[in-house]
N, C-alpha and C positions, 0 to 999 in steps of 0.2 A: 350169204356171208362167206368171205374167203379169208384165210389166215396164212401168213408165212412167217418164218423165222429169219431174221437178218442177223448175221454173225458180226458184222462190222459196218462202219460208215460207207464203205465202198459198195456193199450189198444193198444198203438202204438207198443209195444214189441210183444203183442199177434198177431197183424196183421203180423208182420215179421215172427213169428213162423208158422202161417198158410200158408204164401207164401212159406216157405221152403219145405212144403209137395208137392208142384207142380213143383219143379225144376228138371232139367235133366243136365247131364254133357254137358258142352259147353254153357250153358245159360249165357246171359249178361243182367244185370239189372242196371239201373241208378237211383240214388236218387237226387232230386233237391229240393231247398227251401232255404229260408233265413237262416242266422246264427240263431241257436236255434230252428229251425223248427222241429227237431226230427229225422234227418237223421241217426245219430249214434245210437240213441235209437232204431229205426227201424232195423238197421243193427245188433244190439246186439240181438234182438229177433230172427232175421233171423238166426244168428249163433247158438242160442239155438235150433232152429227148425232143424238145420242140425246136431245136436248132438255134437257140438264143446264144449269141456270141459274146455275151458279157456275163460275169458271175451273178447268179441269182442270190441275193442276200436278204436277210430278215428286214422287213419294213417296219420294225417295232417303233421307231421314233417318228417316222414319216407317215405311218399307217398304210400307205398304198405306194406300190412301185409298179410301173407299167413297162413292159418289155415288148418291143415291136420288131426286133431283128430276126425272129425265128419264123418258122413255117406258119405258125398261128400266134397271134398276139397273146400275151399273158398279163393279166392284172392280178397282182399278188398283194393280198391284204393281210394285215396282222390285227386281229380283233382284241388282243390282250388288253390294251389300254382303253378300249371303248367302254363307256359307262351305261350306254343304253342302245336299244335297237334303233332309235331315232338317229343317233350318231352314225351308225352303220348306213342307214338309208341316206343320210346327208352326203356320204361319200360317193353316192351314185355309181357304186362299183358294178352292180348288175347291168346297168345300161352301158357303162364303159367297156364291159367285157362281152357285149352282145356279139361282136365279130370274132371273139377269141375265147379264152378260157379264164374263168375266175377261180383262183386258188386262195383259200382263206385259212390262215393259221389261227388257232384257237377258235375254229369255226363253230364249236358247240354254243358259243355265246350269241350267235346270230341265226341259228338254224330256224328259228321261228319265222323269219322273213324270207327264207330261201324258197325257190320253187321245189315242188315235190321231186322233180327229176334232178337229183344230185347224188354225188358219191361222198360218203363219209369215210374217212380213213383215221384209224386210231393207232397210235404208236405207244408202246409200253416198254420200259426198260426192264430187263430181267434182273431181279434183285440180287441174284448170285453171280451174274456175269455182266459187268458194266457195259461191255460193247454189244451185247446181244439185245435185239429188239424183237418184239412180237408186233407185227403189222397186220391189222384187221381191216378189211374192206367191207363196208356196208352199203350195197347199192340200193337205190330206189328208182322208181319210174323206169325210164328207158335204159338206165344202167343195168337193169336186171337181165337184159338181152346181150350185153357185151361180154366178150370172152375174158373176164377178169382172171380166170385160171392161168392165162398166159403170163400175167404179171406175177403171180404168186409161185410159179414153178422155179 
């Protein structure tokens, strides 16, 4: 487990950009945290790090957005509105992202059908400082060997 403190949205985006340098095709990453914790902000920085030339925005109402303009394709899923694991499986997101990276906001809702080799990221708002976030990285599988300390520095 790796933890970092982000003092503002710019630092959260920068952490996403740094993580993008560590990904490989087929990677699965989940983002969790309360509403307003910074999941989409982190995702936007991650997209910038992948070289995506359009804004990475929340896929809340469309469930899935695919970005192909970067160095590695990004499939960005929002699981907040899903009511079952079957709905997630129907999205076919794991297969769609096999050549790229799958990034799932509200990923704790679908962790039961994800491969063991994935990275869970939790963002929490500091109750005393609204802009400050604690970002915790929980690697499993092959993620255990990646230099996540480079992201949290």
